All heavy atoms as an XYZ file, in Angstrom:
794
protein
N       0.836     -1.176      0.000
C       0.000      0.000      0.000
C       0.884      1.243      0.000
O       0.821      2.052     -0.909
C      -0.922     -0.035      1.218
C      -1.955      1.042      1.182
S      -3.285      0.663      2.306
C      -3.117      1.993      3.426
N       1.688      1.418      1.039
C       2.615      2.536      1.082
C       3.979      2.008      0.708
O       4.396      0.949      1.157
C       2.682      3.154      2.485
C       1.388      3.767      2.923
C       0.633      3.185      3.915
C       0.922      4.924      2.343
C      -0.551      3.733      4.325
C      -0.264      5.498      2.733
C      -1.000      4.899      3.725
N       4.694      2.763     -0.085
C       6.023      2.347     -0.503
C       7.053      3.074      0.350
O       7.702      4.015     -0.091
C       6.216      2.642     -1.992
C       7.472      1.994     -2.545
O       7.932      1.005     -1.935
O       7.980      2.475     -3.563
N       7.173      2.631      1.591
C       8.118      3.238      2.519
C       9.235      2.240      2.754
O       8.990      1.121      3.219
C       7.443      3.616      3.861
C       6.351      4.651      3.613
C       8.466      4.143      4.837
C       5.577      5.021      4.857
N      10.455      2.640      2.441
C      11.599      1.768      2.604
C      12.293      1.995      3.931
O      11.870      2.776      4.793
N      13.419      1.297      4.090
C      14.190      1.373      5.321
C      14.698      2.779      5.579
O      14.621      3.288      6.703
C      15.360      0.384      5.261
C      16.305      0.508      6.422
C      15.934      0.029      7.663
C      17.537      1.130      6.274
C      16.798      0.147      8.746
C      18.396      1.248      7.345
C      18.025      0.757      8.587
N      15.223      3.442      4.562
C      15.820      4.768      4.750
C      14.767      5.804      5.121
O      15.036      6.695      5.939
C      16.601      5.199      3.505
C      17.784      4.290      3.286
C      17.936      3.387      2.289
C      18.935      4.183      4.122
N      19.109      2.717      2.432
C      19.767      3.192      3.564
C      19.364      4.810      5.284
C      20.977      2.830      4.119
C      20.582      4.444      5.835
C      21.371      3.471      5.256
N      13.584      5.691      4.542
C      12.509      6.618      4.903
C      12.105      6.431      6.369
O      11.905      7.404      7.110
C      11.287      6.435      4.003
C      11.484      6.958      2.591
C      12.058      5.903      1.656
O      12.349      4.775      2.112
O      12.227      6.214      0.472
N      12.013      5.169      6.800
C      11.694      4.904      8.198
C      12.789      5.411      9.132
O      12.510      5.934     10.207
C      11.471      3.409      8.426
C      10.179      2.831      7.864
C      10.153      1.329      8.055
C       8.976      3.466      8.521
N      14.023      5.271      8.716
C      15.130      5.758      9.527
C      15.073      7.280      9.675
O      15.254      7.812     10.776
C      16.470      5.338      8.903
C      17.722      5.708      9.688
C      17.737      4.966     11.012
C      18.954      5.398      8.883
N      14.790      7.987      8.590
C      14.677      9.451      8.644
C      13.520      9.857      9.550
O      13.646     10.770     10.374
C      14.510     10.045      7.221
C      14.112     11.501      7.271
C      15.784      9.861      6.418
N      12.387      9.187      9.432
C      11.228      9.488     10.284
C      11.575      9.236     11.743
O      11.230     10.035     12.625
C      10.001      8.662      9.845
C       9.515      9.140      8.476
C       8.884      8.743     10.875
C       8.473      8.250      7.846
N      12.267      8.127     12.020
C      12.654      7.815     13.392
C      13.592      8.842     13.986
O      13.437      9.263     15.140
N      14.584      9.294     13.205
C      15.532     10.303     13.697
C      14.815     11.626     13.941
O      15.042     12.288     14.957
C      16.708     10.457     12.707
C      17.551     11.673     13.034
C      17.560      9.197     12.698
N      13.932     12.006     13.018
C      13.193     13.255     13.193
C      12.285     13.189     14.427
O      12.176     14.159     15.181
C      12.371     13.577     11.947
C      13.235     14.019     10.774
S      12.265     14.419      9.326
C      11.345     15.808      9.909
N      11.644     12.029     14.632
C      10.784     11.871     15.803
C      11.607     11.956     17.081
O      11.184     12.562     18.065
C      10.045     10.541     15.735
N      12.807     11.377     17.062
C      13.672     11.432     18.235
C      14.097     12.858     18.532
O      14.117     13.298     19.688
C      14.904     10.543     18.026
C      15.880     10.433     19.174
C      15.182      9.841     20.387
C      17.068      9.581     18.774
N      14.408     13.620     17.486
C      14.831     15.010     17.678
C      13.653     15.865     18.151
O      13.794     16.679     19.067
C      15.428     15.577     16.366
C      15.622     17.076     16.449
C      16.758     14.886     16.045
N      12.488     15.679     17.541
C      11.342     16.529     17.867
C      10.748     16.166     19.231
O      10.504     17.042     20.063
C      10.263     16.420     16.766
C      10.789     17.050     15.475
C       8.976     17.089     17.200
C       9.918     16.810     14.269
N      10.515     14.866     19.476
C       9.852     14.456     20.715
C      10.822     14.275     21.876
O      10.444     14.451     23.032
C       9.086     13.149     20.493
C       7.908     13.215     19.537
C       7.325     11.828     19.326
C       6.846     14.156     20.052
N      12.013     13.886     21.561
C      12.984     13.622     22.619
C      12.879     12.189     23.099
O      11.886     11.501     22.854
N      13.912     11.727     23.799
C      13.921     10.329     24.230
C      12.897     10.014     25.329
O      12.552      8.850     25.532
C      15.346     10.131     24.749
C      15.867     11.480     25.039
C      15.147     12.425     24.128
N      12.373     11.020     26.020
C      11.402     10.754     27.087
C      10.021     10.426     26.524
O       9.325      9.538     27.016
C      11.245     11.965     28.031
C      12.528     12.529     28.592
C      13.138     13.572     27.678
O      12.391     14.327     27.026
O      14.370     13.598     27.597
N       9.600     11.172     25.513
C       8.232     11.024     24.995
C       8.139     10.086     23.801
O       7.034      9.699     23.420
C       7.683     12.392     24.613
C       7.443     13.277     25.818
C       6.823     14.563     25.418
N       7.860     15.359     24.725
C       7.662     16.557     24.253
N       6.483     17.118     24.364
N       8.634     17.224     23.664
N       9.266      9.707     23.205
C       9.235      8.867     22.006
C       8.603      7.491     22.257
O       7.751      7.060     21.468
C      10.637      8.720     21.406
C      10.711      7.984     20.070
C       9.906      8.728     19.013
C      12.156      7.834     19.632
N       8.959      6.771     23.331
C       8.329      5.449     23.535
C       6.812      5.514     23.698
O       6.083      4.675     23.155
C       8.986      4.919     24.813
C      10.281      5.648     24.891
C      10.023      6.997     24.291
N       6.321      6.498     24.415
C       4.860      6.597     24.582
C       4.193      6.991     23.267
O       3.078      6.546     22.974
C       4.509      7.594     25.679
O       4.953      8.885     25.332
N       4.851      7.799     22.458
C       4.297      8.164     21.150
C       4.239      6.940     20.238
O       3.252      6.748     19.507
C       5.136      9.264     20.509
N       5.268      6.111     20.286
C       5.272      4.892     19.473
C       4.167      3.950     19.938
O       3.446      3.364     19.116
C       6.651      4.203     19.536
C       7.681      5.051     18.785
C       6.591      2.801     18.930
C       9.100      4.553     18.925
N       3.992      3.802     21.252
C       2.932      2.933     21.776
C       1.546      3.418     21.359
O       0.694      2.627     20.944
C       3.025      2.849     23.300
C       4.025      1.830     23.794
C       3.855      1.577     25.279
N       4.162      2.758     26.074
C       5.375      3.065     26.530
N       6.388      2.282     26.258
N       5.567      4.153     27.249
N       1.311      4.705     21.474
C      -0.013      5.219     21.103
C      -0.244      5.102     19.595
O      -1.360      4.808     19.156
C      -0.175      6.659     21.568
O       0.757      7.492     20.929
N       0.798      5.300     18.802
C       0.670      5.140     17.356
C       0.355      3.692     17.009
O      -0.517      3.425     16.164
C       1.964      5.585     16.642
O       2.231      6.936     16.973
C       1.843      5.432     15.133
N       1.036      2.756     17.657
C       0.780      1.344     17.393
C      -0.634      0.945     17.833
O      -1.282      0.121     17.186
C       1.818      0.466     18.097
C       3.207      0.593     17.508
S       3.259      0.304     15.731
C       2.777     -1.384     15.655
N      -1.128      1.541     18.911
C      -2.483      1.258     19.374
C      -3.503      1.721     18.332
O      -4.473      1.021     18.035
C      -2.750      1.959     20.711
C      -4.040      1.544     21.370
C      -4.302      2.314     22.651
C      -3.289      1.955     23.709
N      -3.603      2.573     25.015
N      -3.267      2.896     17.759
C      -4.166      3.415     16.724
C      -4.114      2.536     15.487
O      -5.148      2.196     14.895
C      -3.813      4.883     16.387
C      -4.530      5.341     15.139
C      -4.140      5.788     17.554
N      -2.907      2.139     15.086
C      -2.753      1.289     13.899
C      -3.448     -0.048     14.124
O      -4.136     -0.563     13.234
C      -1.249      1.096     13.561
C      -1.053      0.003     12.531
C      -0.649      2.398     13.075
N      -3.293     -0.643     15.304
C      -3.967     -1.903     15.629
C      -5.484     -1.738     15.566
O      -6.188     -2.611     15.066
C      -3.563     -2.371     17.017
C      -2.691     -3.592     16.983
C      -2.396     -4.122     18.368
N      -0.972     -3.939     18.603
C      -0.437     -3.154     19.533
N      -1.207     -2.495     20.361
N       0.858     -3.035     19.653
N      -5.994     -0.631     16.090
C      -7.431     -0.391     16.046
C      -7.955     -0.264     14.629
O      -9.013     -0.801     14.295
N      -7.202      0.423     13.787
C      -7.607      0.570     12.382
C      -7.591     -0.789     11.689
O      -8.511     -1.127     10.928
C      -6.692      1.582     11.661
C      -6.903      1.552     10.169
C      -6.935      2.985     12.203
N      -6.569     -1.597     11.962
C      -6.502     -2.926     11.352
C      -7.664     -3.802     11.803
O      -8.256     -4.521     10.991
C      -5.181     -3.615     11.713
C      -4.009     -3.162     10.902
C      -2.776     -3.983     11.256
C      -1.580     -3.562     10.448
N      -0.391     -4.370     10.788
N      -7.986     -3.764     13.091
C      -9.098     -4.564     13.593
C     -10.419     -4.132     12.982
O     -11.258     -4.958     12.636
C      -9.170     -4.483     15.119
C      -8.078     -5.243     15.814
C      -8.111     -5.063     17.320
O      -8.843     -4.215     17.840
N      -7.313     -5.844     18.029
N     -10.601     -2.831     12.831
C     -11.819     -2.324     12.211
C     -11.903     -2.768     10.754
O     -12.964     -3.202     10.288
C     -11.864     -0.790     12.301
O     -11.788     -0.404     13.666
C     -13.131     -0.236     11.679
N     -10.791     -2.673     10.038
C     -10.771     -3.087      8.633
C     -11.030     -4.585      8.507
O     -11.778     -5.017      7.618
C      -9.431     -2.721      7.998
N     -10.426     -5.390      9.376
C     -10.658     -6.834      9.329
C     -12.109     -7.172      9.668
O     -12.700     -8.063      9.059
C      -9.711     -7.566     10.283
C      -8.308     -7.648      9.742
O      -8.081     -7.576      8.536
N      -7.346     -7.791     10.639
N     -12.683     -6.477     10.633
C     -14.085     -6.701     10.964
C     -14.997     -6.360      9.805
O     -15.942     -7.096      9.501
N     -14.713     -5.256      9.145
C     -15.505     -4.854      7.978
C     -15.368     -5.881      6.864
O     -16.354     -6.273      6.240
C     -15.057     -3.473      7.507
C     -15.804     -2.971      6.313
C     -17.106     -2.534      6.429
C     -15.207     -2.953      5.062
C     -17.805     -2.078      5.325
C     -15.892     -2.508      3.959
C     -17.199     -2.070      4.086
N     -14.132     -6.334      6.618
C     -13.890     -7.313      5.564
C     -14.621     -8.618      5.862
O     -15.256     -9.195      4.966
C     -12.387     -7.577      5.436
C     -12.021     -8.506      4.294
C     -10.543     -8.740      4.247
C     -10.268     -9.955      5.064
N      -8.934    -10.499      4.955
N     -14.575     -9.076      7.110
C     -15.267    -10.309      7.488
C     -16.773    -10.172      7.325
O     -17.442    -11.104      6.875
C     -14.919    -10.693      8.920
C     -13.483    -11.150      9.054
O     -12.856    -11.553      8.077
N     -12.955    -11.068     10.257
N     -17.301     -9.012      7.677
C     -18.741     -8.782      7.537
C     -19.163     -8.791      6.071
O     -20.196     -9.377      5.712
C     -19.133     -7.459      8.193
C     -20.600     -7.177      8.201
C     -21.388     -8.122      9.078
O     -20.834     -8.638     10.061
O     -22.571     -8.368      8.761
N     -18.370     -8.169      5.213
C     -18.680     -8.156      3.777
C     -18.607     -9.567      3.206
O     -19.485     -9.985      2.435
C     -17.728     -7.201      3.023
C     -17.831     -7.388      1.525
C     -18.031     -5.758      3.396
N     -17.594    -10.339      3.600
C     -17.478    -11.719      3.118
C     -18.669    -12.558      3.575
O     -19.193    -13.371      2.807
C     -16.175    -12.344      3.612
C     -14.956    -11.827      2.909
C     -13.660    -12.360      3.494
O     -13.697    -13.054      4.541
O     -12.600    -12.082      2.907
N     -19.099    -12.361      4.805
C     -20.248    -13.110      5.325
C     -21.523    -12.733      4.568
O     -22.335    -13.602      4.226
C     -20.420    -12.845      6.822
C     -21.531    -13.614      7.458
C     -21.281    -15.113      7.518
O     -20.123    -15.543      7.397
O     -22.266    -15.841      7.663
N     -21.706    -11.452      4.294
C     -22.889    -11.021      3.546
C     -22.864    -11.575      2.119
O     -23.918    -11.966      1.592
C     -22.980     -9.489      3.518
C     -23.334     -8.889      4.858
C     -24.686     -9.338      5.354
O     -25.626     -9.481      4.589
N     -24.769     -9.578      6.651
N     -21.691    -11.620      1.496
C     -21.592    -12.201      0.151
C     -21.903    -13.697      0.177
O     -22.564    -14.215     -0.723
C     -20.199    -11.962     -0.424
C     -19.896    -10.537     -0.850
C     -18.437    -10.396     -1.257
C     -20.797    -10.112     -1.996
N     -21.443    -14.385      1.212
C     -21.730    -15.819      1.339
C     -23.227    -16.050      1.528
O     -23.820    -16.937      0.913
C     -20.959    -16.411      2.513
C     -21.009    -17.932      2.573
C     -20.233    -18.452      3.766
N     -20.939    -18.236      4.998
C     -21.951    -18.976      5.437
N     -22.399    -19.976      4.717
N     -22.527    -18.707      6.594
N     -23.859    -15.224      2.341
C     -25.303    -15.349      2.552
C     -26.061    -15.072      1.257
O     -27.019    -15.766      0.919
C     -25.759    -14.406      3.685
C     -25.236    -14.923      5.024
C     -27.269    -14.255      3.714
C     -25.437    -13.962      6.168
N     -25.618    -14.050      0.525
C     -26.260    -13.734     -0.752
C     -26.124    -14.906     -1.723
O     -27.080    -15.257     -2.426
C     -25.652    -12.465     -1.341
C     -26.238    -12.075     -2.654
N     -27.520    -11.586     -2.779
C     -25.735    -12.127     -3.909
C     -27.775    -11.346     -4.055
N     -26.699    -11.672     -4.759
N     -24.951    -15.521     -1.748
C     -24.733    -16.671     -2.631
C     -25.636    -17.839     -2.231
O     -26.205    -18.510     -3.090
C     -23.273    -17.098     -2.573
C     -22.948    -18.279     -3.458
C     -21.507    -18.716     -3.330
O     -20.718    -18.042     -2.639
O     -21.176    -19.751     -3.934
N     -25.784    -18.063     -0.923
C     -26.679    -19.131     -0.466
C     -28.125    -18.863     -0.880
O     -28.843    -19.777     -1.309
C     -26.589    -19.288      1.048
C     -25.344    -19.971      1.587
C     -25.337    -19.911      3.106
C     -25.251    -21.395      1.110
N     -28.557    -17.606     -0.779
C     -29.920    -17.258     -1.185
C     -30.113    -17.461     -2.687
O     -31.164    -17.953     -3.123
C     -30.253    -15.821     -0.796
C     -30.593    -15.650      0.642
N     -31.796    -16.038      1.173
C     -29.875    -15.147      1.669
C     -31.821    -15.792      2.460
N     -30.650    -15.247      2.803
N     -29.117    -17.091     -3.460
C     -29.214    -17.291     -4.909
C     -29.275    -18.780     -5.246
O     -30.057    -19.201     -6.102
C     -28.018    -16.635     -5.620
C     -28.105    -15.137     -5.689
C     -29.284    -14.670     -6.519
O     -29.505    -15.213     -7.631
O     -30.001    -13.774     -6.055
N     -28.450    -19.572     -4.570
C     -28.471    -21.016     -4.812
C     -29.802    -21.621     -4.386
O     -30.314    -22.525     -5.046
C     -27.316    -21.700     -4.075
C     -25.988    -21.419     -4.729
O     -25.909    -20.996     -5.872
N     -24.914    -21.642     -3.984
N     -30.367    -21.141     -3.295
C     -31.673    -21.629     -2.854
C     -32.754    -21.265     -3.871
O     -33.625    -22.090     -4.178
C     -32.024    -21.064     -1.482
C     -33.342    -21.536     -0.882
C     -33.325    -23.047     -0.691
C     -33.597    -20.822      0.423
N     -32.684    -20.059     -4.404
C     -33.664    -19.643     -5.423
C     -33.547    -20.532     -6.656
O     -34.548    -20.986     -7.207
C     -33.436    -18.181     -5.798
C     -34.493    -17.630     -6.742
C     -34.160    -16.217     -7.200
N     -32.854    -16.086     -7.818
C     -32.544    -16.479     -9.067
N     -33.463    -17.047     -9.817
N     -31.331    -16.313     -9.548
N     -32.313    -20.831     -7.084
C     -32.116    -21.714     -8.239
C     -32.646    -23.113     -7.950
O     -33.232    -23.758     -8.822
C     -30.637    -21.785     -8.603
C     -30.095    -20.518     -9.216
C     -28.600    -20.645     -9.469
C     -28.004    -19.336     -9.945
N     -26.543    -19.429    -10.095
N     -32.429    -23.591     -6.725
C     -32.915    -24.923     -6.358
C     -34.429    -24.958     -6.343
O     -35.036    -25.953     -6.751
C     -32.353    -25.322     -4.993
N     -35.053    -23.882     -5.863
C     -36.519    -23.820     -5.860
C     -37.058    -23.829     -7.284
O     -38.100    -24.439     -7.560
C     -37.000    -22.580     -5.119
C     -36.864    -22.664     -3.626
C     -37.252    -21.372     -2.930
O     -37.341    -20.319     -3.608
O     -37.445    -21.405     -1.713
N     -36.357    -23.154     -8.189
C     -36.800    -23.138     -9.584
C     -36.735    -24.528    -10.196
O     -37.551    -24.893    -11.036
C     -35.949    -22.163    -10.402
C     -36.224    -20.710    -10.115
C     -35.268    -19.776    -10.838
O     -34.357    -20.252    -11.550
O     -35.431    -18.543    -10.687
N     -35.747    -25.321     -9.776
C     -35.611    -26.683    -10.298
C     -36.465    -27.673     -9.524
O     -36.491    -28.853     -9.845
C     -34.150    -27.123    -10.241
C     -33.263    -26.411    -11.225
C     -31.868    -26.983    -11.203
C     -31.005    -26.318    -12.257
N     -29.672    -26.921    -12.296
N     -37.159    -27.204     -8.513
C     -38.030    -28.081     -7.739
C     -37.266    -29.007     -6.809
O     -37.747    -30.079     -6.476
N     -36.076    -28.648     -6.410
C     -35.227    -29.421     -5.504
C     -34.910    -30.817     -6.038
O     -34.623    -31.726     -5.266
C     -35.852    -29.527     -4.099
C     -35.907    -28.207     -3.381
C     -37.093    -27.486     -3.314
C     -34.783    -27.682     -2.782
C     -37.148    -26.270     -2.660
C     -34.828    -26.471     -2.116
C     -36.016    -25.766     -2.066
N     -34.990    -31.016     -7.334
C     -34.634    -32.318     -7.904
C     -33.556    -32.121     -8.956
O     -33.504    -31.099     -9.638
C     -35.860    -32.978     -8.533
O     -36.361    -32.166     -9.574
N     -32.697    -33.093     -9.069
C     -31.585    -33.083    -10.026
C     -30.771    -31.793     -9.912
O     -30.576    -31.066    -10.885
C     -32.110    -33.256    -11.454
C     -32.832    -34.559    -11.689
C     -33.387    -34.665    -13.092
O     -33.021    -33.830    -13.936
O     -34.172    -35.574    -13.337
N     -30.292    -31.531     -8.705
C     -29.515    -30.319     -8.455
C     -28.027    -30.575     -8.709
O     -27.540    -31.690     -8.544
C     -29.700    -29.849     -7.012
C     -31.118    -29.487     -6.590
C     -31.146    -29.169     -5.116
C     -31.616    -28.319     -7.399
N     -27.344    -29.530     -9.084
C     -25.891    -29.597     -9.194
C     -25.322    -29.848     -7.801
O     -25.937    -29.478     -6.798
C     -25.322    -28.273     -9.729
C     -25.776    -27.974    -11.138
O     -26.145    -28.927    -11.855
O     -25.762    -26.784    -11.519
N     -24.144    -30.445     -7.712
C     -23.541    -30.666     -6.383
C     -23.342    -29.370     -5.599
O     -23.485    -29.341     -4.377
C     -22.187    -31.317     -6.697
C     -22.340    -31.908     -8.049
C     -23.343    -31.059     -8.766
N     -23.044    -28.288     -6.305
C     -22.870    -26.982     -5.651
C     -24.182    -26.509     -5.025
O     -24.216    -26.078     -3.877
C     -22.407    -25.962     -6.697
C     -21.333    -25.051     -6.182
O     -20.749    -25.370     -5.126
O     -21.075    -24.018     -6.841
N     -25.256    -26.602     -5.807
C     -26.572    -26.203     -5.297
C     -27.022    -27.120     -4.167
O     -27.588    -26.663     -3.170
C     -27.607    -26.222     -6.419
C     -27.523    -25.119     -7.464
C     -28.535    -25.361     -8.562
C     -27.754    -23.775     -6.831
N     -26.749    -28.422     -4.319
C     -27.167    -29.371     -3.287
C     -26.449    -29.096     -1.969
O     -27.058    -29.144     -0.907
C     -26.883    -30.811     -3.746
C     -27.428    -31.855     -2.801
C     -28.945    -31.794     -2.692
O     -29.638    -31.687     -3.699
N     -29.458    -31.860     -1.487
N     -25.167    -28.751     -2.031
C     -24.434    -28.449     -0.791
C     -24.978    -27.183     -0.139
O     -25.074    -27.107      1.092
C     -22.937    -28.319     -1.064
O     -22.677    -27.186     -1.875
N     -25.359    -26.195     -0.943
C     -25.948    -24.972     -0.389
C     -27.285    -25.258      0.275
O     -27.579    -24.752      1.364
C     -26.126    -23.920     -1.477
O     -24.890    -23.470     -1.959
N     -28.103    -26.066     -0.372
C     -29.407    -26.418      0.195
C     -29.221    -27.200      1.489
O     -29.909    -26.947      2.487
C     -30.246    -27.212     -0.832
C     -31.496    -27.801     -0.190
C     -30.626    -26.322     -2.007
N     -28.259    -28.140      1.492
C     -27.987    -28.911      2.712
C     -27.507    -28.011      3.844
O     -27.902    -28.181      5.000
C     -26.958    -30.003      2.436
C     -27.491    -31.081      1.502
O     -28.725    -31.199      1.372
O     -26.654    -31.794      0.910
N     -26.674    -27.043      3.510
C     -26.176    -26.114      4.519
C     -27.316    -25.285      5.106
O     -27.384    -25.068      6.325
C     -25.116    -25.201      3.911
C     -24.435    -24.296      4.905
C     -23.336    -23.464      4.280
O     -22.898    -23.757      3.156
O     -22.915    -22.497      4.948
N     -28.221    -24.839      4.246
C     -29.375    -24.076      4.736
C     -30.306    -24.940      5.582
O     -30.852    -24.478      6.587
C     -30.132    -23.459      3.561
C     -29.434    -22.284      2.884
C     -30.151    -21.917      1.598
C     -29.387    -21.097      3.810
N     -30.471    -26.205      5.207
C     -31.301    -27.108      6.006
C     -30.683    -27.336      7.382
O     -31.392    -27.357      8.392
C     -31.482    -28.443      5.286
C     -32.450    -28.379      4.124
C     -32.578    -29.728      3.451
C     -33.504    -29.674      2.258
N     -33.609    -30.982      1.580
N     -29.360    -27.504      7.427
C     -28.678    -27.686      8.708
C     -28.816    -26.438      9.576
O     -29.029    -26.528     10.793
C     -27.206    -27.996      8.487
C     -26.944    -29.378      7.934
C     -25.480    -29.584      7.594
O     -24.639    -28.741      7.983
O     -25.175    -30.590      6.933
N     -28.713    -25.262      8.956
C     -28.856    -24.017      9.714
C     -30.267    -23.884     10.265
O     -30.458    -23.490     11.420
C     -28.518    -22.821      8.825
N     -31.263    -24.261      9.468
C     -32.648    -24.194      9.937
C     -32.885    -25.186     11.067
O     -33.573    -24.882     12.049
C     -33.606    -24.466      8.778
N     -32.296    -26.363     10.966
C     -32.459    -27.365     12.019
C     -31.782    -26.914     13.312
O     -32.314    -27.127     14.405
C     -31.884    -28.707     11.564
N     -30.623    -26.261     13.198
C     -29.929    -25.803     14.408
C     -30.676    -24.660     15.081
O     -30.618    -24.518     16.298
C     -28.501    -25.378     14.074
O     -28.500    -24.191     13.306
N     -31.392    -23.866     14.303
C     -32.182    -22.780     14.889
C     -33.392    -23.341     15.606
O     -33.783    -22.868     16.672
C     -32.615    -21.771     13.798
C     -33.639    -20.802     14.328
C     -31.403    -21.017     13.271
N     -33.994    -24.383     15.060
C     -35.185    -24.970     15.659
C     -34.858    -25.867     16.849
O     -35.706    -26.105     17.694
C     -35.957    -25.787     14.622
C     -36.565    -24.923     13.539
C     -37.207    -25.752     12.445
O     -37.101    -26.970     12.445
N     -37.853    -25.089     11.510
N     -33.648    -26.366     16.939
C     -33.258    -27.316     17.982
C     -33.532    -26.808     19.396
O     -34.081    -27.550     20.196
C     -31.776    -27.677     17.811
C     -31.294    -28.781     18.701
C     -31.883    -30.131     18.327
O     -32.386    -30.311     17.232
N     -31.838    -31.060     19.249
N     -33.156    -25.584     19.777
C     -33.401    -25.158     21.156
C     -34.882    -25.060     21.523
O     -35.223    -25.085     22.711
C     -32.766    -23.773     21.236
C     -31.850    -23.689     20.094
C     -32.388    -24.607     19.048
N     -35.752    -24.960     20.536
C     -37.169    -24.766     20.815
C     -37.957    -26.076     20.869
O     -39.144    -26.065     21.168
C     -37.783    -23.828     19.783
C     -37.117    -22.488     19.781
C     -36.308    -22.076     18.735
C     -37.259    -21.628     20.859
C     -35.690    -20.851     18.744
C     -36.636    -20.396     20.883
C     -35.855    -20.010     19.822
O     -35.218    -18.805     19.833
N     -37.326    -27.202     20.570
C     -38.026    -28.482     20.650
C     -38.227    -28.838     22.115
O     -37.367    -28.626     22.956
C     -37.218    -29.569     19.959
C     -37.225    -29.449     18.447
C     -36.521    -30.618     17.814
C     -36.578    -30.497     16.315
N     -35.874    -31.612     15.666
N     -39.389    -29.389     22.387
C     -39.695    -29.783     23.772
C     -39.178    -31.193     24.015
O     -39.315    -32.076     23.177
C     -41.198    -29.725     24.020
C     -41.754    -28.338     23.970
C     -43.232    -28.339     24.284
C     -43.762    -26.912     24.234
N     -45.189    -26.866     24.499
N     -38.572    -31.373     25.185
C     -38.133    -32.710     25.580
C     -39.304    -33.446     26.203
O     -40.003    -32.944     27.056
C     -36.987    -32.614     26.607
C     -35.743    -32.002     25.989
O     -35.530    -32.214     24.769
O     -34.965    -31.352     26.710
N     -39.492    -34.683     25.760
C     -40.600    -35.489     26.297
C     -40.098    -36.425     27.349
O     -39.140    -36.994     27.394
C     -41.291    -36.280     25.176
C     -42.038    -35.342     24.239
O     -42.429    -34.261     24.649
N     -42.229    -35.772     23.030
C-alpha cells in the first residue's frame, strides 16, 4: 500500500527522536501502534462482515435456483448450499423443541 523503505523509516525515526525527545518517544510509538492496531481490527471486521454477507447472498441465490428446479436433479454446488441451509434451519429450531 505505502512504498516506505528502510531509509525513509530511519529518517522518520531520527526526526521523531529530535522533535519528541527520548522521554516522549516510547509513549508516542505505543499510542501510534495502538491506533494502527485499532484501524486494522476495524478493517478486518468490515472485511469479514462483507465476506459473510456475500456468502449469505450466494446461499440465497443457490436456494432460489434450487426452488426453480423443484429441488430435484440439483448440481452438487446447489445441493451443498441447500444442505447447509437445512442444517442451519435445524440448528435454529433445535433449542425450541420440547423434551418429552
